[in-house]
C-alpha positions in Angstrom: 8.8 3.8 -34.8 9.2 3.1 -31.1 7.7 6.5 -30.2 4.6 5.8 -32.3 4.1 2.5 -30.4 4.6 4.2 -27.1 2.2 7.0 -27.6 -0.4 4.8 -29.3 -0.4 2.3 -26.3 0.1 4.8 -23.5 -3.2 6.3 -22.5 -3.2 8.7 -19.6 -6.2 8.2 -17.2 -9.0 10.6 -17.6 -10.4 12.7 -14.7 -13.5 10.5 -14.8 -11.4 7.4 -14.4 -9.6 8.9 -11.4 -12.9 9.9 -9.8 -14.6 6.6 -10.4 -11.9 3.9 -10.3 -9.4 5.3 -7.8 -11.7 5.3 -4.7 -12.8 1.8 -5.3 -9.2 0.7 -6.0 -8.0 2.3 -2.8 -10.6 0.4 -0.8 -9.9 -2.8 -2.6 -6.1 -2.5 -2.0 -6.7 -1.7 1.6 -8.9 -4.7 2.0 -6.4 -7.0 0.3 -3.7 -5.7 2.6 -5.8 -6.0 5.7 -6.8 -9.6 4.7 -3.2 -10.7 4.1 -2.1 -9.1 7.4 -5.0 -10.6 9.3 -4.5 -14.1 8.0 -0.8 -13.8 8.8 -1.3 -12.8 12.4 -4.5 -14.8 13.1 -3.4 -18.1 11.8 0.4 -17.7 12.0 0.8 -18.2 8.3 4.3 -18.4 6.9 5.2 -15.3 4.8 5.3 -17.5 1.7 1.5 -17.8 2.1 0.5 -14.4 3.3 2.7 -12.6 0.7 1.2 -14.5 -2.1 -2.4 -14.0 -1.0 -1.9 -10.3 -1.4 0.0 -10.9 -4.7 -2.8 -13.1 -6.1 -5.6 -10.7 -5.1 -3.8 -7.6 -6.6 -2.9 -9.3 -9.9 -6.4 -10.8 -10.3 -8.0 -7.4 -9.6 -5.6 -5.8 -12.1 -6.7 -8.3 -14.7 -10.4 -7.5 -14.1 -9.6 -3.7 -14.3 -7.7 -4.3 -17.5 -10.6 -6.2 -19.2 -13.3 -3.9 -18.0 -11.6 -0.5 -18.1 -8.4 -0.8 -20.2 -5.0 0.5 -19.6 -6.1 3.7 -17.8 -8.0 1.6 -15.2 -4.9 -0.5 -14.6 -2.8 2.6 -14.1 -5.2 4.0 -11.5 -5.6 0.7 -9.7 -1.8 0.3 -9.6 -1.4 3.8 -8.2 -3.8 2.9 -5.4 -1.9 -0.3 -4.6 1.3 1.6 -4.6 0.0 4.0 -2.0 -1.0 1.1 0.3 2.3 -0.7 -0.2 4.5 2.4 0.4 2.5 3.3 3.5 3.1 -0.2 4.9 6.8 0.0 4.2 7.0 3.4 5.9 5.3 2.0 9.0 7.5 -1.1 9.0 6.8 -3.6 11.7 3.9 -1.5 12.9 2.0 -2.4 9.8 0.3 -5.8 9.5 0.7 -5.7 5.7 4.4 -5.1 6.0 4.6 -8.1 8.3 2.6 -10.2 5.8 5.0 -9.2 3.0 8.4 -9.2 4.7 10.2 -12.5 4.3 12.4 -13.6 7.2 15.0 -14.8 4.6 15.2 -11.3 3.1 16.7 -9.7 6.3 18.1 -7.2 6.5 16.7 -6.0 3.2 13.0 -6.7 3.8 11.9 -3.2 2.6 14.1 -3.5 -0.5 12.4 -6.8 -1.4 8.9 -5.3 -1.0 9.5 -2.1 -2.9 11.5 -3.6 -5.8 8.9 -6.3 -6.7 6.2 -3.6 -6.6 8.2 -1.4 -9.0 8.9 -4.4 -11.3 5.2 -5.2 -11.2 4.3 -1.7 -12.3 7.0 -1.6 -15.0 6.0 -5.0 -16.4 2.3 -4.1 -16.4 2.8 -0.8 -18.2 5.2 -2.3 -20.8 2.8 -5.1 -21.6 -0.1 -2.7 -21.9 1.8 -0.4 -24.2 3.1 -3.1 -26.6 0.3 -5.7 -26.4 -2.8 -3.8 -25.4 -5.7 -5.8 -24.0 -3.7 -9.0 -24.1 -1.5 -7.7 -21.3 -4.0 -9.3 -18.9 -2.4 -12.6 -19.9 0.8 -11.4 -18.2 -1.2 -10.3 -15.2 -2.7 -13.8 -14.8 0.6 -15.6 -15.5 2.3 -13.6 -12.9 -0.6 -13.3 -10.5 -1.7 -16.9 -10.5 1.4 -18.8 -11.6 4.0 -17.0 -9.6 1.6 -16.7 -6.7 1.3 -20.5 -6.5 5.0 -21.2 -6.7 6.1 -20.0 -3.3 3.3 -21.5 -1.2 3.6 -24.8 -3.0 7.4 -24.8 -2.5 6.9 -23.9 1.1 4.4 -26.7 1.6 5.7 -29.5 -0.6 9.1 -28.4 -1.8 11.9 -30.9 -1.5 14.1 -30.5 -4.5 15.7 -27.0 -4.2 17.7 -25.0 -6.7 19.4 -21.7 -6.0 18.5 -18.5 -7.8 20.6 -15.3 -8.2 20.0 -12.3 -6.0 21.1 -8.6 -6.0 22.0 -8.4 -2.4 24.0 -11.6 -1.8 21.3 -13.3 0.3 20.7 -17.0 -0.2 17.5 -17.7 -2.0 16.1 -21.0 -3.3 13.2 -22.2 -5.4 11.9 -25.7 -5.7 11.0 -28.1 -8.5 7.6 -28.6 -6.8 7.0 -24.9 -6.8 7.9 -24.6 -10.4 5.4 -27.4 -11.3 2.8 -25.4 -9.4 3.7 -22.3 -11.4 3.1 -24.2 -14.7 -0.2 -25.7 -13.7 -1.8 -22.6 -12.3 -0.5 -20.3 -15.0 -1.9 -22.7 -17.6 -5.2 -22.9 -15.9 -5.4 -19.1 -15.5 -4.5 -18.4 -19.2 -7.1 -20.9 -20.4 -9.8 -19.5 -18.2 -9.0 -15.9 -19.1 -8.8 -16.8 -22.8 -12.2 -18.5 -22.8 -13.8 -15.7 -20.9 -12.2 -12.6 -22.5 -11.0 -13.4 -26.0 -12.9 -14.6 -29.0 -10.3 -17.1 -30.3 -10.5 -20.6 -31.7 -10.2 -23.1 -28.8 -7.2 -25.0 -30.3 -5.3 -21.7 -30.7 -5.9 -20.5 -27.2 -5.1 -23.9 -25.7 -1.8 -24.1 -27.5 -0.9 -20.5 -26.7 -1.8 -21.0 -23.1 0.5 -24.1 -22.9 3.4 -22.2 -24.5 2.8 -19.2 -22.1 2.7 -21.4 -19.0 5.9 -23.2 -20.1 7.7 -19.9 -20.7 6.3 -18.5 -17.4 7.8 -21.5 -15.5 11.2 -21.1 -17.2 11.4 -17.4 -16.6 10.3 -17.7 -13.0 13.0 -20.3 -12.4 15.9 -18.3 -13.8 15.1 -14.7 -13.0 16.8 -12.7 -10.3 15.0 -12.7 -6.9 12.5 -9.8 -6.8 12.2 -8.9 -10.5 10.2 -11.8 -11.8 7.0 -9.7 -11.7 8.6 -7.8 -14.6 10.0 -10.6 -16.7 7.1 -12.9 -16.3 4.5 -10.3 -17.4 6.4 -9.3 -20.5 7.5 -12.7 -21.6 4.2 -14.4 -20.9 2.2 -11.8 -22.9 4.8 -11.9 -25.7 4.7 -15.7 -25.8 0.9 -15.8 -26.0 0.6 -13.2 -28.8 3.5 -14.7 -30.7 2.2 -18.3 -30.4 -1.2 -17.3 -31.7 0.4 -15.5 -34.6 3.0 -18.1 -35.6 1.0 -21.3 -35.0 -2.3 -20.2 -36.4 -1.7 -17.0 -38.4 -4.0 -14.9 -36.3 -2.7 -11.4 -35.7 -3.7 -10.0 -32.4 
């Protein structure tokens, strides 16, 4: 039953985890935010770069937390990131992190397009952890590396644009070049993570990583602006686990 799955996968963080993981997570999230803001202001980076620097660092750290500490460590880390992000949104333009995350093209809904992606990230991560356990880190890497590469690559090299749907009516485009970057980096991330963290036959993990990267690219290209952190995590992890099962008969 669904309730059995939920309560089996949902592990509430222990007091020990809060005391040990939360302070380090809060420091790490603060450093990630400071770094993104500093690089934005110091080198006049486009938001497509500074936003994804923060994105990449947060998802990579979440993956490390998931491998080393499991679901409860991911929850604690996500809580720390949430505190930093909400504080930046409250401060608005006074916050260097807010300025690093707020896209000019999202005006006048900049705060909406910071809060919603964060909530979608949390929802996607929790859902993946509940249903796929330790393999949820595949979704972290697919979203954290693949999606993080798409926007900067599109900003730098993008020539062939296509429009994506939005909730607020603003005009938003992605590019073919950015989508190629999503595929390449998510493929690399899945392979590296699989080799380092999972004891699987190499042909199996290579095939599953390819399928996962392909699905990540498709989902990133068609998802509504601001919610792809949800869809990518869930679909990427589902694709990986299902590919291993269907192609090689290995139940994860």
